[in-house]
N, CA, C, O and the ligand as a Tripos MOL2 file, in Angstrom:
@<TRIPOS>MOLECULE
protein
  237   235    60     0     0
PROTEIN
NO_CHARGES

@<TRIPOS>ATOM
      1 N           0.8350   -1.2150   -0.0260 N.3       1 MET1
      2 CA         -0.0260   -0.0390   -0.0150 C.3       1 MET1
      3 C           0.8740    1.3030   -0.0540 C.2       1 MET1
      4 O           1.8970    1.3920    0.6250 O.2       1 MET1
      5 N           0.4510    2.2680   -0.8400 N.am      2 SER2
      6 CA          1.2510    3.4050   -0.8450 C.3       2 SER2
      7 C           0.2910    4.5980   -1.1520 C.2       2 SER2
      8 O          -0.9000    4.3940   -1.3870 O.2       2 SER2
      9 N           0.8160    5.7970   -1.1450 N.am      3 GLY3
     10 CA         -0.0020    6.9600   -1.4330 C.3       3 GLY3
     11 C          -0.6820    7.5030   -0.1190 C.2       3 GLY3
     12 O          -0.5640    6.9210    0.9590 O.2       3 GLY3
     13 N          -1.3440    8.5700   -0.2780 N.am      4 ARG4
     14 CA         -1.9870    9.1910    0.8630 C.3       4 ARG4
     15 C          -3.2560    8.5550    1.2490 C.2       4 ARG4
     16 O          -3.6370    8.6510    2.4150 O.2       4 ARG4
     17 N          -3.9570    7.8980    0.3510 N.am      5 PHE5
     18 CA         -5.2230    7.3230    0.6510 C.3       5 PHE5
     19 C          -5.4010    5.8400    0.2080 C.2       5 PHE5
     20 O          -6.1910    5.5060   -0.6750 O.2       5 PHE5
     21 N          -4.6450    5.0270    0.8560 N.am      6 PRO6
     22 CA         -4.5840    3.6760    0.3610 C.3       6 PRO6
     23 C          -5.9400    2.8890    0.2120 C.2       6 PRO6
     24 O          -6.0660    1.9690   -0.5960 O.2       6 PRO6
     25 N          -6.9340    3.3130    1.0410 N.am      7 GLU7
     26 CA         -8.2360    2.5910    1.0520 C.3       7 GLU7
     27 C          -9.2430    3.2240    0.1600 C.2       7 GLU7
     28 O         -10.3680    2.7380    0.0540 O.2       7 GLU7
     29 N          -8.8750    4.3040   -0.4920 N.am      8 VAL8
     30 CA         -9.9090    5.0940   -1.2010 C.3       8 VAL8
     31 C          -9.9490    4.7810   -2.7540 C.2       8 VAL8
     32 O          -8.9480    4.6590   -3.4610 O.2       8 VAL8
     33 N         -11.1620    4.6790   -3.1400 N.am      9 ASP9
     34 CA        -11.3540    4.5690   -4.6720 C.3       9 ASP9
     35 C         -11.7160    5.8660   -5.1380 C.2       9 ASP9
     36 O         -12.5790    6.4920   -4.5220 O.2       9 ASP9
     37 N         -11.1440    6.3710   -6.1900 N.am     10 TRP10
     38 CA        -11.3510    7.6650   -6.7670 C.3      10 TRP10
     39 C         -12.0620    7.5940   -8.1200 C.2      10 TRP10
     40 O         -11.6810    6.8100   -8.9900 O.2      10 TRP10
     41 N         -13.0660    8.3950   -8.2840 N.am     11 PHE11
     42 CA        -13.8280    8.4560   -9.4830 C.3      11 PHE11
     43 C         -13.7960    9.8160  -10.1500 C.2      11 PHE11
     44 O         -13.7060   10.8240   -9.4490 O.2      11 PHE11
     45 N         -13.8620    9.8940  -11.4410 N.am     12 CYS12
     46 CA        -13.7980   11.2120  -12.0940 C.3      12 CYS12
     47 C         -15.0840   11.9870  -11.8100 C.2      12 CYS12
     48 O         -16.1850   11.4380  -11.8620 O.2      12 CYS12
     49 N         -14.9260   13.2110  -11.5230 N.am     13 ASP13
     50 CA        -16.1170   14.0080  -11.2040 C.3      13 ASP13
     51 C         -16.9810   14.2110  -12.4770 C.2      13 ASP13
     52 O         -18.1630   14.5440  -12.3910 O.2      13 ASP13
     53 N         -16.3740   14.0070  -13.6240 N.am     14 ARG14
     54 CA        -17.1880   14.3350  -14.8440 C.3      14 ARG14
     55 C         -17.7820   13.0510  -15.5060 C.2      14 ARG14
     56 O         -18.9720   12.9780  -15.8130 O.2      14 ARG14
     57 N         -16.8710   12.0300  -15.7110 N.am     15 CYS15
     58 CA        -17.3210   10.8850  -16.3630 C.3      15 CYS15
     59 C         -17.4630    9.6400  -15.5230 C.2      15 CYS15
     60 O         -17.8680    8.5880  -16.0180 O.2      15 CYS15
     61 N         -17.1210    9.7610  -14.2120 N.am     16 HIS16
     62 CA        -17.2000    8.7170  -13.2820 C.3      16 HIS16
     63 C         -16.3090    7.5080  -13.6240 C.2      16 HIS16
     64 O         -16.6020    6.3970  -13.1820 O.2      16 HIS16
     65 N         -15.2690    7.6930  -14.3710 N.am     17 GLU17
     66 CA        -14.3580    6.6020  -14.4850 C.3      17 GLU17
     67 C         -13.6450    6.3360  -13.2020 C.2      17 GLU17
     68 O         -13.4850    7.2240  -12.3630 O.2      17 GLU17
     69 N         -13.2080    5.0900  -13.0460 N.am     18 HIS18
     70 CA        -12.4780    4.6880  -11.8200 C.3      18 HIS18
     71 C         -11.0310    5.1210  -12.0360 C.2      18 HIS18
     72 O         -10.2960    4.5240  -12.8230 O.2      18 HIS18
     73 N         -10.6470    6.1620  -11.3260 N.am     19 LEU19
     74 CA         -9.2370    6.7240  -11.5540 C.3      19 LEU19
     75 C          -8.2360    5.8650  -11.1290 C.2      19 LEU19
     76 O          -7.1690    5.8250  -11.7420 O.2      19 LEU19
     77 N          -8.4640    5.0990  -10.0530 N.am     20 ASN20
     78 CA         -7.3750    4.2550   -9.5440 C.3      20 ASN20
     79 C          -6.7430    3.3030  -10.5410 C.2      20 ASN20
     80 O          -5.5860    2.9050  -10.4080 O.2      20 ASN20
     81 N          -7.5240    2.9540  -11.5310 N.am     21 ASN21
     82 CA         -7.1590    1.9880  -12.5350 C.3      21 ASN21
     83 C          -6.4240    2.6450  -13.7780 C.2      21 ASN21
     84 O          -5.9030    1.9600  -14.6590 O.2      21 ASN21
     85 N          -6.4270    4.0010  -13.7720 N.am     22 GLN22
     86 CA         -5.8730    4.6040  -14.9500 C.3      22 GLN22
     87 C          -4.3950    4.6020  -14.9040 C.2      22 GLN22
     88 O          -3.8230    4.5860  -13.8140 O.2      22 GLN22
     89 N          -3.7390    4.6160  -16.0240 N.am     23 SER23
     90 CA         -2.3510    4.4600  -16.1950 C.3      23 SER23
     91 C          -1.5770    5.7020  -15.5130 C.2      23 SER23
     92 O          -1.7450    6.8650  -15.8810 O.2      23 SER23
     93 N          -0.7560    5.3300  -14.5300 N.am     24 GLY24
     94 CA          0.0390    6.3040  -13.8590 C.3      24 GLY24
     95 C          -0.6370    7.1220  -12.7600 C.2      24 GLY24
     96 O          -0.1010    8.1140  -12.2640 O.2      24 GLY24
     97 N          -1.8570    6.6540  -12.3970 N.am     25 PHE25
     98 CA         -2.5240    7.2730  -11.2340 C.3      25 PHE25
     99 C          -1.7750    7.2260   -9.9980 C.2      25 PHE25
    100 O          -1.2720    6.1650   -9.6260 O.2      25 PHE25
    101 N          -1.6570    8.3610   -9.2920 N.am     26 ASP26
    102 CA         -0.9410    8.5330   -8.0890 C.3      26 ASP26
    103 C          -1.6180    9.4060   -7.1110 C.2      26 ASP26
    104 O          -1.7200   10.6110   -7.3370 O.2      26 ASP26
    105 N          -2.0970    8.8550   -6.0140 N.am     27 ASP27
    106 CA         -2.9460    9.7440   -5.1560 C.3      27 ASP27
    107 C          -2.0450   10.6330   -4.2350 C.2      27 ASP27
    108 O          -2.5860   11.3520   -3.3950 O.2      27 ASP27
    109 N          -0.7160   10.6030   -4.3680 N.am     28 SER28
    110 CA          0.1250   11.6030   -3.6930 C.3      28 SER28
    111 C           0.1330   12.8960   -4.4440 C.2      28 SER28
    112 O           0.6200   13.9100   -3.9440 O.2      28 SER28
    113 N          -0.4220   12.8740   -5.6860 N.am     29 LYS29
    114 CA         -0.6140   14.1280   -6.3730 C.3      29 LYS29
    115 C          -1.8670   14.8210   -5.9060 C.2      29 LYS29
    116 O          -2.7940   14.1500   -5.4510 O.2      29 LYS29
    117 N          -1.9380   16.1190   -5.9970 N.am     30 TYR30
    118 CA         -3.1190   16.7990   -5.5190 C.3      30 TYR30
    119 C          -4.2980   16.9960   -6.5160 C.2      30 TYR30
    120 O          -5.4360   17.3180   -6.1740 O.2      30 TYR30
    121 N          -3.8740   16.7550   -7.8280 N.am     31 THR31
    122 CA         -4.9070   16.6700   -8.8860 C.3      31 THR31
    123 C          -4.5530   15.4960   -9.7600 C.2      31 THR31
    124 O          -3.4030   15.0760   -9.8890 O.2      31 THR31
    125 N          -5.5980   15.0030  -10.3410 N.am     32 TRP32
    126 CA         -5.3790   13.9730  -11.3510 C.3      32 TRP32
    127 C          -6.2630   14.2610  -12.5340 C.2      32 TRP32
    128 O          -7.4720   14.4600  -12.4170 O.2      32 TRP32
    129 N          -5.5880   14.2770  -13.7180 N.am     33 LYS33
    130 CA         -6.3320   14.5390  -14.9460 C.3      33 LYS33
    131 C          -6.8170   13.1870  -15.4710 C.2      33 LYS33
    132 O          -6.0260   12.2890  -15.7580 O.2      33 LYS33
    133 N          -8.1050   13.0760  -15.5820 N.am     34 CYS34
    134 CA         -8.7520   11.8870  -16.0320 C.3      34 CYS34
    135 C          -8.2550   11.5430  -17.4260 C.2      34 CYS34
    136 O          -8.3610   12.3790  -18.3230 O.2      34 CYS34
    137 N          -7.7220   10.3570  -17.6470 N.am     35 THR35
    138 CA         -7.2110    9.9990  -18.9340 C.3      35 THR35
    139 C          -8.3580    9.7010  -19.9760 C.2      35 THR35
    140 O          -8.1520    9.5960  -21.1850 O.2      35 THR35
    141 N          -9.5500    9.5800  -19.3880 N.am     36 ASP36
    142 CA        -10.6710    9.2720  -20.3220 C.3      36 ASP36
    143 C         -11.3270   10.5340  -20.8680 C.2      36 ASP36
    144 O         -11.6320   10.6330  -22.0560 O.2      36 ASP36
    145 N         -11.5370   11.4980  -19.9680 N.am     37 CYS37
    146 CA        -12.2630   12.7910  -20.4980 C.3      37 CYS37
    147 C         -11.4140   14.0490  -20.2680 C.2      37 CYS37
    148 O         -11.7900   15.1370  -20.7060 O.2      37 CYS37
    149 N         -10.2650   13.9030  -19.5800 N.am     38 GLY38
    150 CA         -9.4120   15.0640  -19.4180 C.3      38 GLY38
    151 C          -9.7500   16.0340  -18.2860 C.2      38 GLY38
    152 O          -9.1310   17.0880  -18.1440 O.2      38 GLY38
    153 N         -10.7820   15.6370  -17.4580 N.am     39 HIS39
    154 CA        -11.2020   16.5270  -16.3800 C.3      39 HIS39
    155 C         -10.1600   16.3870  -15.2710 C.2      39 HIS39
    156 O          -9.7040   15.2930  -14.9400 O.2      39 HIS39
    157 N          -9.8090   17.5410  -14.7160 N.am     40 LYS40
    158 CA         -8.8140   17.6170  -13.5620 C.3      40 LYS40
    159 C          -9.5370   17.4040  -12.2680 C.2      40 LYS40
    160 O         -10.2660   18.2860  -11.8130 O.2      40 LYS40
    161 N          -9.3650   16.3110  -11.6920 N.am     41 ASN41
    162 CA        -10.0520   16.0120  -10.3810 C.3      41 ASN41
    163 C          -9.1230   16.3860   -9.2610 C.2      41 ASN41
    164 O          -7.9100   16.2030   -9.3540 O.2      41 ASN41
    165 N          -9.7250   16.9380   -8.1480 N.am     42 SER42
    166 CA         -8.9040   17.1680   -6.9700 C.3      42 SER42
    167 C          -8.9020   15.9010   -6.1380 C.2      42 SER42
    168 O          -9.9220   15.2720   -5.8530 O.2      42 SER42
    169 N          -7.6320   15.5710   -5.7620 N.am     43 ILE43
    170 CA         -7.4650   14.4030   -4.8820 C.3      43 ILE43
    171 C          -7.1600   14.8310   -3.4310 C.2      43 ILE43
    172 O          -6.0150   15.0240   -3.0220 O.2      43 ILE43
    173 N          -8.2720   14.9630   -2.6870 N.am     44 SER44
    174 CA         -8.1160   15.4920   -1.2860 C.3      44 SER44
    175 C          -9.1950   14.7630   -0.4620 C.2      44 SER44
    176 O         -10.1700   14.2080   -0.9690 O.2      44 SER44
    177 N          -8.9310   14.8160    0.8390 N.am     45 LYS45
    178 CA         -9.9490   14.0960    1.7730 C.3      45 LYS45
    179 C         -11.3180   14.8670    1.7170 C.2      45 LYS45
    180 O         -12.3330   14.3390    2.1690 O.2      45 LYS45
    181 N         -11.3360   16.0620    1.1840 N.am     46 ASP46
    182 CA        -12.6300   16.7240    1.1620 C.3      46 ASP46
    183 C         -13.4750   16.0970    0.0120 C.2      46 ASP46
    184 O         -14.6800   16.3480   -0.0380 O.2      46 ASP46
    185 N         -12.9110   15.3280   -0.8710 N.am     47 ASN47
    186 CA        -13.6450   14.7040   -1.9490 C.3      47 ASN47
    187 C         -13.9000   13.2540   -1.7630 C.2      47 ASN47
    188 O         -14.2680   12.5430   -2.6980 O.2      47 ASN47
    189 N         -13.6900   12.7770   -0.4590 N.am     48 ILE48
    190 CA        -13.9430   11.4250   -0.1420 C.3      48 ILE48
    191 C         -15.4420   11.2540    0.2750 C.2      48 ILE48
    192 O         -15.9210   11.9550    1.1660 O.2      48 ILE48
    193 N         -16.1560   10.3280   -0.3750 N.am     49 TYR49
    194 CA        -17.5100   10.0260    0.0600 C.3      49 TYR49
    195 C         -17.4500    8.5990    0.6790 C.2      49 TYR49
    196 O         -16.5490    7.7990    0.4290 O.2      49 TYR49
    197 N         -18.4820    8.3650    1.4960 N.am     50 GLU50
    198 CA        -18.5590    7.1060    2.1500 C.3      50 GLU50
    199 C         -18.8270    5.9380    1.2110 C.2      50 GLU50
    200 O         -18.3570    4.8260    1.4500 O.2      50 GLU50
    201 N         -19.5820    6.1870    0.1420 N.am     51 SER51
    202 CA        -19.8660    5.1640   -0.8260 C.3      51 SER51
    203 C         -20.0040    5.7930   -2.1880 C.2      51 SER51
    204 O         -20.1330    7.0080   -2.3400 O.2      51 SER51
    205 N         -19.9720    4.9270   -3.1620 N.am     52 HIS52
    206 CA        -20.1270    5.4490   -4.5380 C.3      52 HIS52
    207 C         -21.5130    5.9540   -4.6850 C.2      52 HIS52
    208 O         -21.7040    6.8900   -5.4610 O.2      52 HIS52
    209 N         -22.4800    5.4480   -4.0380 N.am     53 GLU53
    210 CA        -23.8820    5.8350   -4.1210 C.3      53 GLU53
    211 C         -24.0200    7.3130   -3.6280 C.2      53 GLU53
    212 O         -24.7050    8.1400   -4.2290 O.2      53 GLU53
    213 N         -23.3390    7.5710   -2.5270 N.am     54 LYS54
    214 CA        -23.2950    8.9760   -1.9830 C.3      54 LYS54
    215 C         -22.6610    9.9410   -2.9190 C.2      54 LYS54
    216 O         -23.1340   11.0660   -3.0800 O.2      54 LYS54
    217 N         -21.5530    9.5030   -3.5680 N.am     55 PHE55
    218 CA        -20.9010   10.3270   -4.4950 C.3      55 PHE55
    219 C         -21.8550   10.6640   -5.6580 C.2      55 PHE55
    220 O         -21.9860   11.8250   -6.0470 O.2      55 PHE55
    221 N         -22.5050    9.6470   -6.1950 N.am     56 LEU56
    222 CA        -23.3740    9.9170   -7.2950 C.3      56 LEU56
    223 C         -24.5770   10.7790   -6.8400 C.2      56 LEU56
    224 O         -25.0790   11.5870   -7.6210 O.2      56 LEU56
    225 N         -25.0370   10.6140   -5.5900 N.am     57 GLY57
    226 CA        -26.2080   11.3280   -5.1410 C.3      57 GLY57
    227 C         -25.9080   12.7710   -4.7140 C.2      57 GLY57
    228 O         -26.7980   13.5500   -4.3740 O.2      57 GLY57
    229 N         -24.6460   13.0750   -4.7490 N.am     58 SER58
    230 CA        -24.2890   14.4060   -4.2260 C.3      58 SER58
    231 C         -24.3190   15.4880   -5.3910 C.2      58 SER58
    232 O         -24.1960   16.6820   -5.1190 O.2      58 SER58
    233 N         -24.4760   15.0650   -6.6260 N.am     59 GLU59
    234 CA        -24.4450   16.0710   -7.6930 C.3      59 GLU59
    235 C         -25.8330   16.5200   -7.9210 C.2      59 GLU59
    236 O         -26.0730   17.3710   -8.7780 O.2      59 GLU59
    237 ZN        -13.2240   11.5800  -16.6050 Zn       60 ZN60
@<TRIPOS>BOND
     1     1     2 1
     2     2     3 1
     3     3     4 2
     4     3     5 am
     5     5     6 1
     6     6     7 1
     7     7     8 2
     8     7     9 am
     9     9    10 1
    10    10    11 1
    11    11    12 2
    12    11    13 am
    13    13    14 1
    14    14    15 1
    15    15    16 2
    16    15    17 am
    17    17    18 1
    18    18    19 1
    19    19    20 2
    20    19    21 am
    21    21    22 1
    22    22    23 1
    23    23    24 2
    24    23    25 am
    25    25    26 1
    26    26    27 1
    27    27    28 2
    28    27    29 am
    29    29    30 1
    30    30    31 1
    31    31    32 2
    32    31    33 am
    33    33    34 1
    34    34    35 1
    35    35    36 2
    36    35    37 am
    37    37    38 1
    38    38    39 1
    39    39    40 2
    40    39    41 am
    41    41    42 1
    42    42    43 1
    43    43    44 2
    44    43    45 am
    45    45    46 1
    46    46    47 1
    47    47    48 2
    48    47    49 am
    49    49    50 1
    50    50    51 1
    51    51    52 2
    52    51    53 am
    53    53    54 1
    54    54    55 1
    55    55    56 2
    56    55    57 am
    57    57    58 1
    58    58    59 1
    59    59    60 2
    60    59    61 am
    61    61    62 1
    62    62    63 1
    63    63    64 2
    64    63    65 am
    65    65    66 1
    66    66    67 1
    67    67    68 2
    68    67    69 am
    69    69    70 1
    70    70    71 1
    71    71    72 2
    72    71    73 am
    73    73    74 1
    74    74    75 1
    75    75    76 2
    76    75    77 am
    77    77    78 1
    78    78    79 1
    79    79    80 2
    80    79    81 am
    81    81    82 1
    82    82    83 1
    83    83    84 2
    84    83    85 am
    85    85    86 1
    86    86    87 1
    87    87    88 2
    88    87    89 am
    89    89    90 1
    90    90    91 1
    91    91    92 2
    92    91    93 am
    93    93    94 1
    94    94    95 1
    95    95    96 2
    96    95    97 am
    97    97    98 1
    98    98    99 1
    99    99   100 2
   100    99   101 am
   101   101   102 1
   102   102   103 1
   103   103   104 2
   104   103   105 am
   105   105   106 1
   106   106   107 1
   107   107   108 2
   108   107   109 am
   109   109   110 1
   110   110   111 1
   111   111   112 2
   112   111   113 am
   113   113   114 1
   114   114   115 1
   115   115   116 2
   116   115   117 am
   117   117   118 1
   118   118   119 1
   119   119   120 2
   120   119   121 am
   121   121   122 1
   122   122   123 1
   123   123   124 2
   124   123   125 am
   125   125   126 1
   126   126   127 1
   127   127   128 2
   128   127   129 am
   129   129   130 1
   130   130   131 1
   131   131   132 2
   132   131   133 am
   133   133   134 1
   134   134   135 1
   135   135   136 2
   136   135   137 am
   137   137   138 1
   138   138   139 1
   139   139   140 2
   140   139   141 am
   141   141   142 1
   142   142   143 1
   143   143   144 2
   144   143   145 am
   145   145   146 1
   146   146   147 1
   147   147   148 2
   148   147   149 am
   149   149   150 1
   150   150   151 1
   151   151   152 2
   152   151   153 am
   153   153   154 1
   154   154   155 1
   155   155   156 2
   156   155   157 am
   157   157   158 1
   158   158   159 1
   159   159   160 2
   160   159   161 am
   161   161   162 1
   162   162   163 1
   163   163   164 2
   164   163   165 am
   165   165   166 1
   166   166   167 1
   167   167   168 2
   168   167   169 am
   169   169   170 1
   170   170   171 1
   171   171   172 2
   172   171   173 am
   173   173   174 1
   174   174   175 1
   175   175   176 2
   176   175   177 am
   177   177   178 1
   178   178   179 1
   179   179   180 2
   180   179   181 am
   181   181   182 1
   182   182   183 1
   183   183   184 2
   184   183   185 am
   185   185   186 1
   186   186   187 1
   187   187   188 2
   188   187   189 am
   189   189   190 1
   190   190   191 1
   191   191   192 2
   192   191   193 am
   193   193   194 1
   194   194   195 1
   195   195   196 2
   196   195   197 am
   197   197   198 1
   198   198   199 1
   199   199   200 2
   200   199   201 am
   201   201   202 1
   202   202   203 1
   203   203   204 2
   204   203   205 am
   205   205   206 1
   206   206   207 1
   207   207   208 2
   208   207   209 am
   209   209   210 1
   210   210   211 1
   211   211   212 2
   212   211   213 am
   213   213   214 1
   214   214   215 1
   215   215   216 2
   216   215   217 am
   217   217   218 1
   218   218   219 1
   219   219   220 2
   220   219   221 am
   221   221   222 1
   222   222   223 1
   223   223   224 2
   224   223   225 am
   225   225   226 1
   226   226   227 1
   227   227   228 2
   228   227   229 am
   229   229   230 1
   230   230   231 1
   231   231   232 2
   232   231   233 am
   233   233   234 1
   234   234   235 1
   235   235   236 2
@<TRIPOS>SUBSTRUCTURE
     1 MET1         2 RESIDUE 1 A MET
     2 SER2         6 RESIDUE 1 A SER
     3 GLY3        10 RESIDUE 1 A GLY
     4 ARG4        14 RESIDUE 1 A ARG
     5 PHE5        18 RESIDUE 1 A PHE
     6 PRO6        22 RESIDUE 1 A PRO
     7 GLU7        26 RESIDUE 1 A GLU
     8 VAL8        30 RESIDUE 1 A VAL
     9 ASP9        34 RESIDUE 1 A ASP
    10 TRP10       38 RESIDUE 1 A TRP
    11 PHE11       42 RESIDUE 1 A PHE
    12 CYS12       46 RESIDUE 1 A CYS
    13 ASP13       50 RESIDUE 1 A ASP
    14 ARG14       54 RESIDUE 1 A ARG
    15 CYS15       58 RESIDUE 1 A CYS
    16 HIS16       62 RESIDUE 1 A HIS
    17 GLU17       66 RESIDUE 1 A GLU
    18 HIS18       70 RESIDUE 1 A HIS
    19 LEU19       74 RESIDUE 1 A LEU
    20 ASN20       78 RESIDUE 1 A ASN
    21 ASN21       82 RESIDUE 1 A ASN
    22 GLN22       86 RESIDUE 1 A GLN
    23 SER23       90 RESIDUE 1 A SER
    24 GLY24       94 RESIDUE 1 A GLY
    25 PHE25       98 RESIDUE 1 A PHE
    26 ASP26      102 RESIDUE 1 A ASP
    27 ASP27      106 RESIDUE 1 A ASP
    28 SER28      110 RESIDUE 1 A SER
    29 LYS29      114 RESIDUE 1 A LYS
    30 TYR30      118 RESIDUE 1 A TYR
    31 THR31      122 RESIDUE 1 A THR
    32 TRP32      126 RESIDUE 1 A TRP
    33 LYS33      130 RESIDUE 1 A LYS
    34 CYS34      134 RESIDUE 1 A CYS
    35 THR35      138 RESIDUE 1 A THR
    36 ASP36      142 RESIDUE 1 A ASP
    37 CYS37      146 RESIDUE 1 A CYS
    38 GLY38      150 RESIDUE 1 A GLY
    39 HIS39      154 RESIDUE 1 A HIS
    40 LYS40      158 RESIDUE 1 A LYS
    41 ASN41      162 RESIDUE 1 A ASN
    42 SER42      166 RESIDUE 1 A SER
    43 ILE43      170 RESIDUE 1 A ILE
    44 SER44      174 RESIDUE 1 A SER
    45 LYS45      178 RESIDUE 1 A LYS
    46 ASP46      182 RESIDUE 1 A ASP
    47 ASN47      186 RESIDUE 1 A ASN
    48 ILE48      190 RESIDUE 1 A ILE
    49 TYR49      194 RESIDUE 1 A TYR
    50 GLU50      198 RESIDUE 1 A GLU
    51 SER51      202 RESIDUE 1 A SER
    52 HIS52      206 RESIDUE 1 A HIS
    53 GLU53      210 RESIDUE 1 A GLU
    54 LYS54      214 RESIDUE 1 A LYS
    55 PHE55      218 RESIDUE 1 A PHE
    56 LEU56      222 RESIDUE 1 A LEU
    57 GLY57      226 RESIDUE 1 A GLY
    58 SER58      230 RESIDUE 1 A SER
    59 GLU59      234 RESIDUE 1 A GLU
    60 ZN60       237 GROUP 0 **** ****
């Protein structure tokens, strides 16, 4: 396990791709540009949701 958030799954705010699986993803960066849609996602604890359902329901 490495990075700042070893237990957290990250999803793109725009296209909801699973960012953890994207090539080169590193949660020690403060932003991650989605390789699918190009959206810059903020990687911080403010953006962690308890579940994927809550994440989807928050928009
Ligand atoms: Zn995306």
